[in-house]
N, C-alpha and C positions, 0 to 999 in steps of 0.2 A: 502491498501499499504505500502509497508515492508522499511522502507530510507535507509536501509542495501543496500538494493536492486539498490535504487534508486543511491547510491553513489557510484556503482560499475556499473552502466552504465556510471556514467557521471566519472568514472576514465578510461574506458571502449573510453567513446568520446575522453575523451582528448589524450590519449595517440597515439589512429588511427589520430589525428585528428595534432597530434606535430609531427609523420613519413613522412606524407604521403601530410599533407596540402592541402588535400581535407574533401570536409566538407562531414560527414558520415552521411549513412544510415540506417537504422537498419533493412535491409538486409547485409549487411556486418559487425555488431554486430555480429549480430550471426553464422555471418559464421570464425571470427574472436576473437569471445572470446566464454569461458566456462559460460554462464551466466544458463543455469538450467531452462529458463526459455521459454514461446512463443513469436510469434513474436509480436498479442497483445499487450502480459503484456510488450515488450521494446515500442512498439509503445505507450502504457500510462504511462510507465514509461519518455517519454523522452518528451511528452508532458505536463508532474508533471514540470516536469526541464525546459522546456520551460517557465513555470509562472511563476515558482518561477526565471527566471531570470538569470540561469547559463548555458542555452544555448540560440542558437537563429542563427536564416537561414539567412543565409548573401543574398540570390536572391532569388526565384518562385522554389522548390526544397525539396523533402525529405530528404539535409541533412543538420544536424547542427552542431555550432562548438562553440565554450564554449566562454563564455563571460567573463569581467574578476574576474567578483563573480565568476564564473564557475573556472578559476582557481584557484583563490583563496579557494574557496570550499575542489577544490584537494590536493592542503600545507597543508594546514592545517590537513588536511586526513589522508597527510605521515606516518606512526607507526615509521617513522627511516630513515634519510638519506642512501642512497640508497652508500653498503659498498666498498671500492675501493681497486684490487690485490694488491698480494702484491708486482707484478711487477710494479702494479700503482705507488705505496707509494716509493716504490726504488728510480724508474725513480725520482720519484719529489724532492724526498731526496740528491739524486749526483746530480741534477742540480744544483740546490739553495746550496749545499754545497761550488762551487766552486766562490763562489763569494767572492770578494777581500776584496771590504768595501762598507756603505750603500750609494753609490750610482750603484754600481753590484748587491747589493741584489735586490735593486728596480727596475733596468731596467730587472735584468733576469723571478724576480714575477712577470712583467708585460705582458710580451714577453709568460712566459708558460702560464700564464693562456687565454691570447688570443687564444695559440694554442692548449691549452684543451677544451677549451668549444667553439672557435670557435666566440669568440662574443667577445663586445669589450671590454679589461680589464681594468681596471681603480684600481691606488695602493697607497694613501695617504705617504706621507715619515711622519717619527712619529713627533707629535708635538713637540713643545719641550717643551710647559707645561706643556707637562707631565711628562718629562725628570727630571733623578737624573745626578747626577755628580758622575762615577763614580770613575774616577782617575785625578789630575791634575800634568805632570809631569812637573820643569825646567829642560830646560837643552843649558851651556853655547853655546857658537856660538864662541866668541870668547874674547876679553877682556874687551868690553862695552857692545856685546850682548851678549843680553838672552832667548831662542824660549824657549813659554810658552803653554804646549799642555793640552789643555782642551778633556775628553773624557766621553761622556754621555753613558744612559746604555743601549741605542735607537743604538749603535754602529756611532752616530754620533764622529768627530775627528777633531775637532776647531785649528788651529795655528796664533800663536801669536810672532813675537821676538817684542824687547822691548830693548832701548835704558837705560843702568843705568851708576848711575857716579860710579860705583867701577871697579876695573879689579879685574873681575871673572880671574885670571889666578894663582894666588896666592892662599895658603894654607888656609889664613883664609879664604877666598873669598866659599873655597869648604864647608868646615865647616860654613858657611851660609846659603850658597846653601840646603844644606839638612837639618837646623835646620828651615828656611826659608816654606819650601819644607813640613816636619811634620807636621808645625800649620796649613798651605795652606788647606793642606788632612782632618786635623780635623776637621776645620768651615766646610769642604762643604763637602766630600765622603755623599754623600747616600740624599743627600738635593735636593730640584726641582730650579732652575735655577736663579729663583725669590731670593730664601732663601739665597741658596747660597750667592746670592753677598751680602746681610744686611750680615752671622756673617760671610765673610770674612773683611766686613771692621767695623767691631766688632775687630774680631781678628785682625788687622792693627793698635788698637788704647791699645794692650796690651802686642804687642812685646817690646824685650831689644830696648832702643835706640839708642843704635848700631846698629838695623837691621829698624830701621821706615822708614830709605829712602827707603830702597831698598823690602822693607813689601810692601808698599803701591805704588810702579813705577808697581807690581805684580798684584796687586788690580784694580787698574789703568788701565792694558794693556787687563782685560775679563771684564771687565766690558762691551764692546758691545755683547763680547761673551756671557755673559749671557742675557743677555737682551731674552727676547721670543719673539720666530722671530712670528708673528703672518700671517705673508704670507707666512704659511704653502703650499708645493706647492703637484703637485698630477701628475703620469703619465701615458701616456692611451700609450695602445697597439691595435690592431685588427681597427682599426677603416674600415676599407676594406673587412671585412670579414659583416659588415650589405648593404654589395651590394649585398653580398647570400641569401639574407632575403627581398631583395627591395618590394615582391610583399605582409605581409607579416601587411606595412606602407600603411596606405587608401590616402597618397596624393602621397607624396615626400619624401625622404629620409633627407632633407636639414633643416627643423625643429629640427631632431632626433642631428645632426650633430654643428648646430647652438649649442643648449643645450650641448654641448661634449666638444666644445669651449672655455666657458663659466667657467671655472675654482673654480670661488668662489663658484659657487652654487654649482657646483659634491663635491668641499672642506663642505658645510654644510652638504652631505647628505649622504656623506662619516664620517664625522664627529660625526650622529646622530650613525650609524652604528656601530664606533668606544667604545658604552657607551656597550656592550656588545657583549660577546667572543662568542652566538650563531651563527647562519643563518640567517641573517633577509631577509624577502624578497621584496619588492615594486611589486607591477602590476596595468601597465597602470595610471588609474587614480588613482590610490593610489598617484603616482608622485606628487611632492606641483608644481612642473614646468610647466609648459606646452609642452615645448616641445619634453618632453619625455613620454606623458602623452599614447602616444603606446609604449613603452618601457616595458620590466621590472627590475628593478636591482637582483641581488643577493648579498647580500654584509659578511663584518664577520671582527670583530675588529680584533687584534691583538697588541701580546703585550708582552714581559716579566713578565714572571708567569704572579701575579693576573693582571699586569697595563698594563691598555690597552694603545696603543701613536697612535694606527691608525685607518685604514680601509681601505680592499680591495675586489675587486668584479668588477664585469661584466653586464654587459648594455646591452640587446638584446629586438628581439622582443616579445611580449607575448606568443611567440606562440613557445615554449624553453620548454628540456626537462631538469627540473626541479629539478627531482631528483637525476642525474648526472650532472649536475651545482653543485646546493649545493652541491655535497659530494665534486667537486677542487674546490670548498670552502674554506670550511672548513676544508680542508687537508692542501691544499696550505698556509693557514691563522696560522700554528699550523704548518709548516715548518719554517715560515717567526718566527714565535714567539722564537722557536728555536733557529738561526739563530741568535738572536739580543740580547740574554738575553745569550750571549757565549764571 
């Protein structure tokens, strides 16, 4: 028996079942696909696939549906992710490029993914533990008020206003702000947040005595902003899409919805995906979370250059158009990476 032919039969069953949501029989396979073999051969192949646990009969009928293992075999044999049209790529790029700030990027991304895939979209905010300081700006706001603006490479902007003990409106103060701004950026730019905090504290001990108090006030003002935020957030959209596929879930949507509400759980799953820039697929019982074992997750990491700082993807029923979904997730991750790198 040809393994290649048997996998062609599996592919046809997956594609038909995803499209129709109806169990697939040998007669339908021969009518819809050019398999080039007899009905008896297809039936033998289907019997072998069932013995291998790749397809099953949901009830007493001639039709079969893929199992989790069948979907995995199908996904693993995809030679390449389905290419997207130029119009689709342009639409994604233009929609995401209109974002104003990081929150807007995340909001647009999650809504776009939900719309494209018609699944539940999940986007992890960039992890600060993998973020780098891009620039620190010092802006006098009055005689004794100074705004500190922290900009990191993921697009996050943090502003703090502090009180200083010297008049910022004098010419000498203007020169001091410029000197300290240079020292601060020399010490912190390109550093991870925790490393930047250490570097700034060290730099504060080396400044001229006339600038010491001013420098220390800035270091103290940045202390909270440079603490790694371990409560990284996720954003969701499209949970209503699950209702379209309610019949794909064995009993009720409640376990899936409950799992999706546990953002800590989602963060762990997304963080794992963020370790690689390829598209990762978890199917059914491959998901460690019980409430999500009737679903599949298609996820990818994103970030500027080679630095992956978060994950994004979709959650939906195992009866999913994997090639198209994987293409959308990869494309959106690519464009998000480009946006936060600029």
